[in-house]
MARROSE-387337 format. One record per residue (C-alpha): residue number from 1; residue in three letters; x, y, z. Coordinates in Angstrom, 1 decimal. Layout:
(rotor NUM ala (X Y Z))
...
# end
This chain:
(rotor 1 unk (122.4 86.6 39.3))
(rotor 2 unk (125.7 86.5 37.4))
(rotor 3 unk (126.3 89.1 34.7))
(rotor 4 unk (126.3 86.5 32.0))
(rotor 5 unk (122.8 85.3 33.0))
(rotor 6 unk (119.8 86.3 30.9))
(rotor 7 unk (117.3 88.9 32.2))
(rotor 8 unk (114.5 87.3 34.1))
(rotor 9 unk (111.2 88.9 34.7))
(rotor 10 unk (109.0 87.9 37.6))
(rotor 11 unk (105.2 88.2 37.7))
(rotor 12 unk (102.2 86.7 39.6))
(rotor 13 unk (99.2 85.1 37.9))
(rotor 14 unk (96.0 83.9 39.4))
(rotor 15 unk (95.4 80.9 37.1))
(rotor 16 unk (97.3 78.4 35.1))
(rotor 17 unk (94.8 78.8 32.3))
(rotor 18 unk (97.2 81.0 30.3))
(rotor 19 unk (100.3 79.0 31.1))
(rotor 20 unk (101.4 76.4 28.6))
(rotor 21 unk (101.3 72.9 30.2))
(rotor 22 unk (104.6 71.8 28.7))
(rotor 23 unk (106.3 75.0 29.8))
(rotor 24 unk (105.1 74.5 33.4))
(rotor 25 unk (106.0 70.8 33.5))
(rotor 26 unk (109.4 71.5 32.0))
(rotor 27 unk (110.1 73.4 35.2))
(rotor 28 unk (107.9 71.6 37.8))
(rotor 29 unk (108.8 68.1 36.7))
(rotor 30 unk (112.5 68.7 36.0))
(rotor 31 unk (115.0 65.9 37.0))
(rotor 32 unk (114.8 65.6 40.8))
(rotor 33 unk (111.0 65.8 40.9))
(rotor 34 unk (110.7 62.1 40.1))
(rotor 35 unk (107.7 62.7 37.9))
(rotor 36 unk (105.7 63.9 41.0))
(rotor 37 unk (102.1 64.1 39.6))
(rotor 38 unk (101.0 66.6 42.3))
(rotor 39 unk (103.4 69.3 40.9))
(rotor 40 unk (102.1 68.9 37.3))
(rotor 41 unk (100.1 71.5 35.4))
(rotor 42 unk (97.2 69.1 35.1))
(rotor 43 unk (96.8 68.4 38.8))
(rotor 44 unk (97.1 72.0 40.0))
(rotor 45 unk (94.7 73.2 37.2))
(rotor 46 unk (92.2 70.4 38.2))
(rotor 47 unk (92.1 72.0 41.6))
(rotor 48 unk (91.3 75.4 40.0))
(rotor 49 unk (88.8 74.1 37.5))
(rotor 50 unk (86.9 72.1 40.1))
(rotor 51 unk (86.7 75.2 42.4))
(rotor 52 unk (88.6 73.2 45.1))
(rotor 53 unk (90.9 76.2 45.3))
(rotor 54 unk (89.9 79.8 45.0))
(rotor 55 unk (88.6 82.7 47.1))
(rotor 56 unk (85.7 80.6 48.4))
(rotor 57 unk (88.0 78.0 50.0))
(rotor 58 unk (90.7 80.4 51.2))
(rotor 59 unk (93.3 79.1 48.9))
(rotor 60 unk (93.7 81.8 46.3))
(rotor 61 unk (96.3 81.0 43.6))
(rotor 62 unk (99.1 83.5 43.1))
(rotor 63 unk (101.5 81.5 41.0))
(rotor 64 unk (104.9 83.2 40.9))
(rotor 65 unk (106.5 83.0 37.4))
(rotor 66 unk (110.0 83.6 36.3))
(rotor 67 unk (110.3 84.3 32.5))
(rotor 68 unk (113.0 85.0 30.0))
(rotor 69 unk (112.8 88.0 27.8))
(rotor 70 unk (111.3 85.9 25.0))
(rotor 71 unk (108.5 84.8 27.4))
(rotor 72 unk (109.9 81.3 28.0))
(rotor 73 unk (109.0 80.1 31.4))
(rotor 74 unk (112.2 79.6 33.4))
(rotor 75 unk (110.8 78.9 36.8))
(rotor 76 unk (107.7 79.0 39.0))
(rotor 77 unk (106.4 78.6 42.5))
(rotor 78 unk (102.9 77.1 43.5))
(rotor 79 unk (102.0 80.1 45.7))
(rotor 80 unk (98.6 80.7 47.4))
(rotor 81 unk (97.2 83.5 49.5))
(rotor 82 unk (95.7 81.9 52.6))
(rotor 83 unk (93.1 83.3 55.0))
(rotor 84 unk (93.5 80.3 57.4))
(rotor 85 unk (95.8 77.4 58.2))
(rotor 86 unk (93.6 74.5 57.1))
(rotor 87 unk (94.7 71.7 54.7))
(rotor 88 unk (98.4 72.3 55.2))
(rotor 89 unk (99.6 69.5 57.6))
(rotor 90 unk (102.4 71.7 59.0))
(rotor 91 unk (100.7 73.3 61.9))
(rotor 92 unk (101.2 77.0 62.7))
(rotor 93 unk (98.0 77.7 64.5))
(rotor 94 unk (100.0 78.5 67.7))
(rotor 95 unk (102.0 81.1 65.7))
(rotor 96 unk (98.8 82.7 64.5))
(rotor 97 unk (97.3 82.9 67.9))
(rotor 98 unk (100.5 84.4 69.4))
(rotor 99 unk (100.8 87.1 66.8))
(rotor 100 unk (97.1 88.0 67.1))
(rotor 101 unk (97.4 88.2 70.9))
(rotor 102 unk (100.1 90.8 70.3))
(rotor 103 unk (97.7 92.9 68.3))
(rotor 104 unk (99.0 92.0 64.9))
(rotor 105 unk (97.4 90.2 61.9))
(rotor 106 unk (98.7 86.7 60.9))
(rotor 107 unk (96.3 86.3 58.0))
(rotor 108 unk (96.5 86.6 55.1))
(rotor 109 unk (99.7 84.7 54.7))
(rotor 110 unk (101.4 83.2 51.6))
(rotor 111 unk (101.7 79.4 51.3))
(rotor 112 unk (104.0 77.5 48.9))
(rotor 113 unk (102.4 74.1 48.7))
(rotor 114 unk (100.3 71.6 46.9))
(rotor 115 unk (96.9 72.4 48.4))
(rotor 116 unk (95.5 69.7 50.8))
(rotor 117 unk (98.3 67.4 50.0))
(rotor 118 unk (101.3 66.7 52.3))
(rotor 119 unk (103.5 65.4 49.4))
(rotor 120 unk (107.2 66.2 49.6))
(rotor 121 unk (108.7 67.6 46.4))
(rotor 122 unk (110.4 70.7 44.9))
(rotor 123 unk (108.8 74.0 45.7))
(rotor 124 unk (111.2 76.1 43.6))
(rotor 125 unk (110.6 75.0 40.1))
(rotor 126 unk (113.3 75.8 37.6))
(rotor 127 unk (114.0 74.8 34.0))
(rotor 128 unk (117.2 72.7 34.0))
(rotor 129 unk (120.3 74.7 32.8))
(rotor 130 unk (123.2 76.8 34.0))
(rotor 131 unk (120.9 79.5 35.4))
(rotor 132 unk (118.5 77.3 37.3))
(rotor 133 unk (120.0 78.2 40.7))
(rotor 134 unk (119.8 81.9 39.9))
(rotor 135 unk (116.2 81.5 39.1))
(rotor 136 unk (115.5 79.8 42.4))
(rotor 137 unk (117.3 82.6 44.2))
(rotor 138 unk (115.2 85.2 42.5))
(rotor 139 unk (112.0 83.4 43.3))
(rotor 140 unk (112.9 83.2 47.0))
(rotor 141 unk (113.8 86.9 47.2))
(rotor 142 unk (110.6 87.9 45.4))
(rotor 143 unk (108.4 86.0 47.8))
(rotor 144 unk (109.9 87.8 50.7))
(rotor 145 unk (109.4 91.1 48.9))
(rotor 146 unk (105.8 90.3 48.0))
(rotor 147 unk (105.1 89.7 51.7))
(rotor 148 unk (106.8 92.9 52.9))
(rotor 149 unk (105.3 95.1 50.2))
(rotor 150 unk (101.8 93.9 50.7))
(rotor 151 unk (101.4 93.8 54.5))
(rotor 152 unk (101.5 90.0 54.6))
(rotor 153 unk (102.8 88.5 57.8))
(rotor 154 unk (104.7 85.5 56.5))
(rotor 155 unk (105.5 83.0 53.7))
(rotor 156 unk (105.5 79.3 54.3))
(rotor 157 unk (107.1 76.7 52.0))
(rotor 158 unk (105.9 73.3 53.2))
(rotor 159 unk (107.1 69.8 52.3))
(rotor 160 unk (109.9 71.0 50.2))
(rotor 161 unk (112.9 69.0 49.3))
(rotor 162 unk (116.0 69.1 51.5))
(rotor 163 unk (117.9 70.9 48.7))
(rotor 164 unk (115.2 73.6 48.5))
(rotor 165 unk (115.1 73.7 52.3))
(rotor 166 unk (118.9 74.5 52.5))
(rotor 167 unk (118.6 77.1 49.8))
(rotor 168 unk (115.8 78.8 51.7))
(rotor 169 unk (118.0 78.8 54.7))
(rotor 170 unk (120.8 80.5 52.8))
(rotor 171 unk (118.4 83.4 52.2))
(rotor 172 unk (117.6 83.7 55.9))
(rotor 173 unk (114.4 81.7 56.0))
(rotor 174 unk (113.6 79.9 59.2))
(rotor 175 unk (113.9 76.1 59.0))
(rotor 176 unk (111.5 73.5 60.4))
(rotor 177 unk (111.5 69.7 60.5))
(rotor 178 unk (108.6 67.3 60.5))
(rotor 179 unk (108.2 63.6 59.8))
(rotor 180 unk (106.3 61.2 57.6))
(rotor 181 unk (106.2 57.5 57.0))
(rotor 182 unk (107.5 55.9 53.8))
(rotor 183 unk (107.9 52.3 52.6))
(rotor 184 unk (111.1 51.5 50.7))
(rotor 185 unk (111.4 48.7 48.1))
(rotor 186 unk (114.5 46.7 48.8))
(rotor 187 unk (114.3 44.7 45.6))
(rotor 188 unk (111.3 42.6 46.7))
(rotor 189 unk (109.8 40.4 44.0))
(rotor 190 unk (106.6 39.6 46.0))
(rotor 191 unk (104.8 40.7 49.1))
(rotor 192 unk (106.1 37.5 50.8))
(rotor 193 unk (109.6 38.7 50.1))
(rotor 194 unk (108.8 41.8 52.0))
(rotor 195 unk (107.3 39.8 54.8))
(rotor 196 unk (110.4 37.6 55.0))
(rotor 197 unk (112.4 40.8 55.9))
(rotor 198 unk (110.3 41.3 59.0))
(rotor 199 unk (110.6 39.9 62.5))
(rotor 200 unk (108.5 36.8 62.9))
(rotor 201 unk (105.9 38.4 65.2))
(rotor 202 unk (105.4 41.3 62.9))
(rotor 203 unk (105.2 39.0 59.8))
(rotor 204 unk (102.5 36.9 61.5))
(rotor 205 unk (100.5 40.0 62.6))
(rotor 206 unk (100.3 41.3 59.0))
(rotor 207 unk (99.3 37.9 57.6))
(rotor 208 unk (96.5 37.8 60.2))
(rotor 209 unk (95.3 41.3 59.3))
(rotor 210 unk (95.2 40.4 55.6))
(rotor 211 unk (93.4 37.1 56.2))
(rotor 212 unk (90.8 38.9 58.4))
(rotor 213 unk (89.8 41.0 55.4))
(rotor 214 unk (89.5 38.0 53.2))
(rotor 215 unk (87.4 36.1 55.9))
(rotor 216 unk (84.9 39.0 55.9))
(rotor 217 unk (84.3 38.2 52.2))
(rotor 218 unk (85.7 41.5 50.9))
(rotor 219 unk (87.3 41.6 47.5))
(rotor 220 unk (89.9 44.2 46.7))
(rotor 221 unk (90.5 45.7 43.2))
(rotor 222 unk (93.2 48.0 41.9))
(rotor 223 unk (91.9 50.3 39.1))
(rotor 224 unk (93.9 52.6 36.9))
(rotor 225 unk (93.4 54.3 33.5))
(rotor 226 unk (90.4 53.4 31.5))
(rotor 227 unk (89.3 50.8 34.1))
(rotor 228 unk (88.1 53.7 36.3))
(rotor 229 unk (84.5 54.5 35.5))
(rotor 230 unk (82.2 57.3 36.7))
(rotor 231 unk (80.5 54.8 39.1))
(rotor 232 unk (83.9 54.2 40.7))
(rotor 233 unk (84.4 57.9 41.3))
(rotor 234 unk (80.9 58.2 42.7))
(rotor 235 unk (81.7 55.4 45.2))
(rotor 236 unk (85.0 56.9 46.1))
(rotor 237 unk (83.6 60.4 46.6))
(rotor 238 unk (81.1 59.0 49.1))
(rotor 239 unk (84.0 57.5 51.0))
(rotor 240 unk (86.0 60.7 50.8))
(rotor 241 unk (83.1 62.8 52.0))
(rotor 242 unk (82.4 60.5 55.0))
(rotor 243 unk (86.0 60.5 56.2))
(rotor 244 unk (86.6 64.2 55.3))
(rotor 245 unk (83.4 65.2 57.2))
(rotor 246 unk (84.5 63.4 60.3))
(rotor 247 unk (88.2 64.5 60.3))
(rotor 248 unk (88.1 68.0 58.9))
(rotor 249 unk (84.5 69.1 59.2))
(rotor 250 unk (84.5 70.4 55.6))
(rotor 251 unk (86.1 68.2 52.9))
(rotor 252 unk (88.3 70.2 50.6))
(rotor 253 unk (87.8 68.6 47.2))
(rotor 254 unk (84.7 68.9 45.1))
(rotor 255 unk (83.0 66.1 43.2))
(rotor 256 unk (84.1 67.6 39.9))
(rotor 257 unk (87.7 67.4 40.9))
(rotor 258 unk (87.6 63.6 40.7))
(rotor 259 unk (85.9 63.8 37.3))
(rotor 260 unk (88.6 66.1 36.0))
(rotor 261 unk (91.3 63.9 37.6))
(rotor 262 unk (89.8 60.9 35.8))
(rotor 263 unk (89.6 62.7 32.5))
(rotor 264 unk (93.1 64.2 32.5))
(rotor 265 unk (95.3 62.0 34.8))
(rotor 266 unk (93.7 58.5 34.9))
(rotor 267 unk (97.0 57.0 33.9))
(rotor 268 unk (98.5 58.4 37.1))
(rotor 269 unk (95.7 57.1 39.4))
(rotor 270 unk (95.7 53.9 41.3))
(rotor 271 unk (92.2 53.5 42.9))
(rotor 272 unk (91.9 50.7 45.4))
(rotor 273 unk (88.3 49.6 45.9))
(rotor 274 unk (87.0 47.1 48.5))
(rotor 275 unk (83.7 45.5 47.7))
(rotor 276 unk (81.2 43.3 49.6))
(rotor 277 unk (79.0 41.2 47.4))
(rotor 278 unk (79.8 43.6 44.5))
(rotor 279 unk (79.0 46.7 46.6))
(rotor 280 unk (81.8 49.2 47.1))
(rotor 281 unk (82.3 49.7 50.8))
(rotor 282 unk (85.7 51.4 51.1))
(rotor 283 unk (88.7 52.5 49.1))
(rotor 284 unk (92.0 54.5 48.8))
(rotor 285 unk (93.2 56.9 46.2))
(rotor 286 unk (96.9 56.8 45.1))
(rotor 287 unk (98.8 58.7 42.5))
(rotor 288 unk (102.0 57.4 40.9))
(rotor 289 unk (105.2 59.1 39.9))
(rotor 290 unk (108.2 57.7 38.1))
(rotor 291 unk (109.4 55.7 41.1))
(rotor 292 unk (106.9 56.4 43.9))
(rotor 293 unk (103.3 55.6 44.8))
(rotor 294 unk (101.7 58.4 46.7))
(rotor 295 unk (98.9 57.3 49.1))
(rotor 296 unk (96.5 60.2 49.6))
(rotor 297 unk (92.8 59.7 50.5))
(rotor 298 unk (90.9 56.9 52.1))
(rotor 299 unk (87.3 56.3 53.3))
(rotor 300 unk (84.7 53.7 54.0))
(rotor 301 unk (81.0 53.4 54.6))
(rotor 302 unk (81.1 50.2 56.6))
(rotor 303 unk (83.3 49.1 59.4))
(rotor 304 unk (85.5 46.1 58.6))
(rotor 305 unk (88.5 45.0 60.7))
(rotor 306 unk (91.8 45.9 59.2))
(rotor 307 unk (90.3 47.2 56.0))
(rotor 308 unk (92.1 50.5 56.4))
(rotor 309 unk (95.5 48.8 56.6))
(rotor 310 unk (94.7 46.5 53.6))
(rotor 311 unk (93.4 49.3 51.3))
(rotor 312 unk (95.9 52.0 52.2))
(rotor 313 unk (99.2 50.1 53.1))
(rotor 314 unk (99.3 46.6 51.9))
(rotor 315 unk (97.7 47.1 48.5))
(rotor 316 unk (100.1 50.0 48.0))
(rotor 317 unk (103.0 47.8 48.7))
(rotor 318 unk (101.6 45.1 46.4))
(rotor 319 unk (101.3 47.6 43.6))
(rotor 320 unk (104.8 49.1 44.2))
(rotor 321 unk (106.4 45.7 44.1))
(rotor 322 unk (104.5 44.5 41.0))
(rotor 323 unk (105.4 47.7 39.1))
(rotor 324 unk (109.0 48.1 40.3))
(rotor 325 unk (108.4 51.3 42.2))
(rotor 326 unk (111.0 52.3 44.8))
(rotor 327 unk (108.9 53.9 47.4))
(rotor 328 unk (105.4 54.3 48.9))
(rotor 329 unk (104.7 57.6 50.7))
(rotor 330 unk (101.9 57.1 53.2))
(rotor 331 unk (101.6 60.7 54.3))
(rotor 332 unk (101.6 62.5 57.6))
(rotor 333 unk (100.8 61.2 61.1))
(rotor 334 unk (100.1 57.7 62.3))
(rotor 335 unk (102.8 55.8 64.2))
(rotor 336 unk (100.8 52.6 63.5))
(rotor 337 unk (102.3 52.7 60.0))
(rotor 338 unk (105.7 51.7 61.4))
(rotor 339 unk (104.6 48.2 62.3))
(rotor 340 unk (103.5 47.8 58.7))
(rotor 341 unk (106.8 48.6 57.2))
(rotor 342 unk (106.5 52.3 56.8))
(rotor 343 unk (109.4 54.0 58.6))
(rotor 344 unk (109.7 57.6 59.7))
(rotor 345 unk (111.6 60.1 57.5))
(rotor 346 unk (112.2 63.8 58.0))
(rotor 347 unk (110.2 66.4 56.1))
(rotor 348 unk (111.2 70.0 55.5))
(rotor 349 unk (109.6 73.4 55.6))
(rotor 350 unk (110.9 76.9 55.4))
(rotor 351 unk (109.3 80.1 56.8))
(rotor 352 unk (109.8 83.8 56.1))
(rotor 353 unk (108.5 86.0 59.0))
(rotor 354 unk (108.3 89.7 58.3))
(rotor 355 unk (108.0 91.2 61.8))
(rotor 356 unk (111.5 91.1 63.4))
(rotor 357 unk (110.3 90.5 66.9))
(rotor 358 unk (107.9 87.7 65.9))
(rotor 359 unk (110.6 86.3 63.7))
(rotor 360 unk (113.0 86.0 66.7))
(rotor 361 unk (110.3 84.2 68.7))
(rotor 362 unk (109.6 81.7 66.0))
(rotor 363 unk (113.3 81.2 65.3))
(rotor 364 unk (113.8 80.4 69.0))
(rotor 365 unk (110.9 77.9 68.9))
(rotor 366 unk (112.2 76.1 65.8))
(rotor 367 unk (115.7 76.0 67.3))
(rotor 368 unk (114.3 73.9 70.1))
(rotor 369 unk (111.9 71.9 68.0))
(rotor 370 unk (114.3 70.6 65.4))
(rotor 371 unk (116.4 68.5 67.8))
(rotor 372 unk (113.2 67.1 69.3))
(rotor 373 unk (112.0 66.0 65.9))
(rotor 374 unk (115.3 64.4 65.1))
(rotor 375 unk (115.2 62.5 68.4))
(rotor 376 unk (111.6 61.4 67.8))
(rotor 377 unk (112.6 59.9 64.4))
(rotor 378 unk (115.6 58.2 65.9))
(rotor 379 unk (113.4 56.9 68.8))
(rotor 380 unk (110.7 55.7 66.5))
(rotor 381 unk (113.2 53.7 64.4))
(rotor 382 unk (113.7 51.5 67.4))
(rotor 383 unk (110.2 50.1 66.7))
(rotor 384 unk (111.1 49.1 63.1))
(rotor 385 unk (109.5 45.7 62.3))
(rotor 386 unk (112.4 44.6 60.2))
(rotor 387 unk (114.6 41.7 61.4))
(rotor 388 unk (117.8 42.5 63.2))
(rotor 389 unk (121.0 40.8 62.0))
(rotor 390 unk (120.8 38.2 64.8))
(rotor 391 unk (117.2 37.3 64.2))
# end
């Protein structure tokens, strides 16, 4: 850091309990984070307090803090010690198997992420000011040092911003590309305005899907704030457990997590509930930032045609248009999202590999993978449902 910069101390803590919420959020939700609720002190502490993260789950918090001499928090990293590669959505199982076949340990590793949540956003939190970049540099170098000094194979910063990604790269981290599907609001005033931007066949298909849900007699509600009652969380947790049990084998979030979320962040929650004759049968959980709606979890206890698309995608678009949000992030995987207006975008991750030989192998792999991901995104864009100029 420059000579004129203040002295910064770095330390690791295992809980946010002793970290002031306003201090954390001043760094984590600084301009550029778009009010991303997943980075907030309340969300990450809800994971702790509900025992959704911890030694039992293999996500042990090791938050890295950068502090001024007076104790003021200047920066932070949401860092976790991992004993597995579950709940990350950037897959490195092949790397783990390769290193272990060579007689070396891959786990434990360090993960810079929001647990169980593939939401892009800053991973190098810094208080705005002239020394913010120096703080970020110090955090990057300290993570590499922590790994080297403690016999840890690697550090992985997943779903970071492109700016963070480039900064990691300047420090010699290996760079990886992925993709997600996001919907962008082009100034639409109504859902019909959005449909009018689509090719005729795609527009008709979406209308048929939405009409099918209505014909089945399902009613859809969007709940937020005080409108969300404990009974609604009970219903959604049942949906979550059903889907999580089928997809992951062991759902990550505990029931108390949703109670804490409702108590501390209800104003950030948009809960979509589908009901049949007053009975909740399915739903989707979203969180909202300053300009983005983040779609996260979905589940149902009954099979209804197109309910998944209605609850997760179309209701999110409805909400974003009505509230002037610029984007809906629908998460990882699922090329079917393209036909519903969610287009592919790149995501970014950075990786520090301690062992030189293994590092060269991963670097070679990523050098071949990145162009393939770029080509996939370009190819998928050909399936965009939006009207061409001559249509």
